[in-house]
N, C-alpha and C positions, 0 to 999 in steps of 0.2 A: 363606620367603626371608629375612625379617628375623632369624629365629632363627639361621640359618646365618651371616649377616653378623655378627650380634652375638656369635656363639659362636666365631668363627675369626679371630684377629688377622692371619692371612695373607691374608684376603679383602680385596680392594681396593675393591669396589663391588657393588651388588646385581645388576648384569648378570653379573658373574662367577659368582655363585651360580646364576642361572638357566641359564647356558650350560655351566657346568663342574662342578657338584656332583652326583654320582650319587645322593646321599642325597635331594636334592630330587625327583629323578625317582621314586625308590621311594616316598617319602612321598606325592607327588601321586597316583600310581596307587593306593596303598593307600587314600587318603581317598575317592577316587571308588568304588573297589571296596567299601569299608566301607558307604557310603551305599546302594549297590545291594543289599548283603547285608541291611541293615536294612529295605529295601523288599520283601524276600522273593524277590529274583531268584536263581534257583538256578545254581550252577556257574560262571557268567560271572565273578563277583568273584574266585573262586579262579584262574581262567584269567588274569585281569588281573594278579594279584600274582605268579603264576608267570612271566609274561612279564617283569615288572619284575625279578624275581629273576635270570632269564637275562641281562638287559641290564645289571644293576648289581652283581650279586653280593650283593644285600640281599634277604632273605627275610622279608617282613612278612605274616602271615596276615590276611586281610580281617576276621576275627572279633575281632582285638585291638581294644582301646579305647585310643586315644591322644589325649590332650588337645592343645590348640594349643601352639605355641611349642616344638616338638620338633626336635632337630637330630641328625643322624648324620654324624659327621666321618670322612672317608675311606671308610668303609662296607663294603668287601669283607668278606664272611663274617658279617655281622650277621644274626641270626635272632631274630624276635619271634613267639612262639607264639600260637595261636588265642585263648586265654583270658587273655592278658597284659593288664594295665591299666597305663598310663603316664600320669603327671601332667604338669603344665606345667613348662617350663624344664628339661627333661631332655636331657642330652647323652650320646650313645653314641659310642664309638670303634670302629674296625674289629675284627672278630672277636668281638664281644659276642654271647653267646647268652642269651636269656631263654626258657628251655625248661621242659619237663615232666620229671618223674622217670619213669624207665622202670617199666612195670608188666608183670606176667606175661601170657601169652596168655589165661589164664583171666580176668584182670581187665580186659582191654581193653574189652569191651562195657559193663561197669559204669562205666568211667571216661568214656565218651562223654557229652558235655554237662556234665561236671563241671569246676570250676575246676582246671586243671592247671598253669598258668603263673604266674609271680610278679607281684606288684603293685609298681610303682615310683612312689613318691610324688613330689611337686613338688621342684624344685631339686636333682636328683640328677645326678651325673656318674659314668659307668661307663667305665673305661679299657680299652684294647685287650686282647682275649683273655679277659676275665672271663666266667664262666658262672654264671648264677643260675637255680636250678631249683625247681619245686614250686609248687603252687597256694596253699599256706599261707604262702609266703615273701613277706615285705613288706620293702622297702628304705625305711626312714624318710626323711622330708623332710630335704633338705639334706645327705644322706650322700654320701660319695665312696667308690667301690669301685675299688681299684687294679687294675692290669693282671694278668692271669692268675690272678685270685682265683676260687675255686670256692665257691659258697654254696648251701646248701640249707636254711638257717635265716634267720629274720628278723633285721634289725638295727634298733636304735632310731634315731629322728631324730638327725641330726648326727653319725652314725658316720663314722669313717675306717677302712676295712678295706684293709690292704695285706699282701702277702706279706713274707717275711723278706728284708731287704736285707743287703748285706755291708758 
């Protein structure tokens, strides 16, 4: 709740976050589902996050590891993959994908259980429509990833990655 309030200057108070922000709903369900997954509960954590996806448009796999103080602004279309790792003070905007690189049918079984999704370090902002893919991809601390950027390679801390402007 505090991360959303601190991360959105349009937010007037904490009650607004609780009652009006779909990102909070998706993150809350994810956090409960993640704990159940860590306890070895089968299938139910995945059902929970799929329910939240249906309700909010935000798809967070219960296997992802997300630190505290995480904020999704607007949210619709956000995807966070199973082996994604997200640090503290990270802000995502709508349409962000933290996904895996595609593998052939022959490679699918070999990729199960492997790190397939990116690592997002602390203090990173990722703007609308950005897609970051691959298990070896690391977005360094304090970086800003602009809207509609496609990344499959790591960027060092403090990077500012944007598309070409006019």
